[in-house]
C-alpha positions as CSV (number, residue, x, y, z in Angstrom):
1,M,6.4,12.5,18.2
2,T,9.9,11.4,16.9
3,F,10.9,10.9,13.6
4,S,12.3,7.0,13.8
5,S,8.4,6.3,15.3
6,Y,7.0,7.9,12.6
7,D,9.1,6.0,10.7
8,T,8.2,2.9,12.4
9,V,4.2,3.6,11.9
10,I,4.7,4.6,8.1
11,E,5.8,1.4,7.7
12,D,3.7,-1.0,9.8
13,G,1.0,0.5,7.7
14,S,2.5,0.0,4.3
15,R,3.1,-3.6,5.6
16,E,-0.1,-3.5,6.7
17,A,-1.7,-2.6,3.0
18,R,0.4,-4.8,1.8
19,G,-1.2,-8.1,3.6
20,R,-4.3,-6.5,2.7
21,E,-3.6,-6.5,-1.5
22,R,-2.0,-10.0,-0.6
23,E,-5.4,-11.4,0.8
24,A,-7.7,-9.1,-1.9
25,L,-5.2,-11.3,-4.8
26,N,-5.6,-14.5,-2.6
27,H,-9.3,-14.6,-3.2
28,G,-8.6,-13.6,-6.9
29,I,-6.6,-16.4,-7.3
30,D,-8.5,-18.4,-5.8
31,L,-11.4,-17.5,-7.6
32,L,-9.9,-17.4,-11.2
33,T,-8.2,-21.1,-10.0
34,R,-11.5,-22.1,-9.3
35,L,-13.2,-20.8,-12.4
36,G,-10.1,-22.1,-15.0
37,G,-10.5,-25.9,-13.3
38,G,-14.9,-25.7,-14.1
39,Q,-15.6,-25.4,-10.4
40,L,-18.4,-22.3,-10.9
41,V,-20.9,-21.8,-12.6
42,P,-23.9,-19.1,-13.7
43,P,-23.2,-16.7,-11.9
44,Q,-19.9,-17.5,-10.0
45,D,-17.7,-17.2,-12.9
46,A,-19.1,-13.7,-14.3
47,E,-19.2,-12.6,-10.4
48,A,-15.3,-14.8,-10.2
49,L,-14.4,-12.0,-13.3
50,L,-15.9,-8.8,-12.2
51,F,-14.3,-9.3,-8.6
52,V,-11.4,-9.7,-10.0
53,R,-11.9,-6.6,-12.7
54,K,-13.0,-4.5,-9.2
55,L,-10.3,-5.3,-7.6
56,W,-7.2,-4.5,-10.2
57,T,-9.3,-1.5,-11.2
58,F,-8.7,-0.4,-7.2
59,F,-5.1,-1.0,-8.0
60,V,-5.0,1.6,-10.9
61,Q,-7.2,3.8,-9.3
62,D,-4.9,4.4,-6.3
63,L,-1.5,3.7,-8.4
64,S,-2.3,6.6,-10.5
65,S,-2.9,8.8,-7.4
66,D,-0.1,11.1,-6.7
67,R,-0.3,10.0,-2.8
68,N,1.2,6.6,-3.8
69,G,4.2,6.5,-3.1
70,L,6.2,3.8,-5.7
71,P,8.0,5.2,-8.5
72,E,6.6,6.7,-11.0
73,K,8.2,4.2,-13.7
74,L,7.1,1.4,-11.7
75,R,3.9,3.0,-11.1
76,A,3.0,2.9,-14.6
77,E,4.1,0.1,-15.3
78,L,2.3,-1.7,-12.5
79,I,-0.7,0.5,-14.4
80,S,-0.2,-0.9,-17.6
81,I,-0.7,-4.1,-15.8
82,G,-3.3,-3.6,-14.3
83,L,-5.3,-2.7,-17.5
84,W,-4.5,-5.6,-19.6
85,V,-6.0,-8.0,-16.1
86,I,-9.1,-5.1,-16.4
87,G,-9.2,-5.7,-19.7
88,E,-8.8,-9.6,-20.3
89,A,-11.0,-10.5,-17.6
90,D,-14.0,-8.6,-19.4
91,R,-12.7,-10.5,-22.3
92,V,-13.4,-13.6,-20.8
93,R,-16.3,-12.6,-19.2
94,E,-18.2,-11.7,-22.7
95,E,-17.1,-15.1,-23.4
96,R,-14.3,-13.7,-26.1
97,S,-11.4,-15.3,-24.5
98,T,-11.7,-18.6,-22.4
99,D,-8.4,-18.2,-21.4
100,V,-7.5,-18.0,-17.1
101,A,-4.4,-19.2,-17.5
102,Q,-2.8,-16.0,-18.5
103,L,-4.8,-13.8,-16.1
104,L,-4.4,-16.2,-13.5
105,G,-0.3,-16.2,-13.8
106,I,-0.5,-12.5,-13.5
107,N,-2.0,-12.2,-10.9
108,I,0.3,-14.9,-8.9
109,I,3.4,-13.1,-10.2
110,I,1.9,-9.4,-8.2
111,R,0.8,-10.8,-5.7
112,D,4.7,-13.1,-4.6
113,A,5.9,-9.3,-5.9
114,L,4.0,-8.0,-2.3
115,A,6.3,-10.0,-0.3
């Protein structure tokens, strides 16, 4: 395998990973939109928030890995955002907050940045 074909494989893998991340974020955004619109009933509401929490827990774990190829400063900023999302999802699930709009907004911004 030549270096140029190796680079192509790496780029294709990164593109596929971003695509999967976008799909997962799209699902979370759909759930948050439905939650904010009052379209989910218990236990669907809690399951939606748990999905978002698990998704961001995965992202934070991946970003924490030395194998993650993003620059360290960007990884730290995304980890900070991820920890906020996890905490906010927990607050909404525990009924200490009812504001889903900020959660939704952050997920949309991150999804759109993956383009």
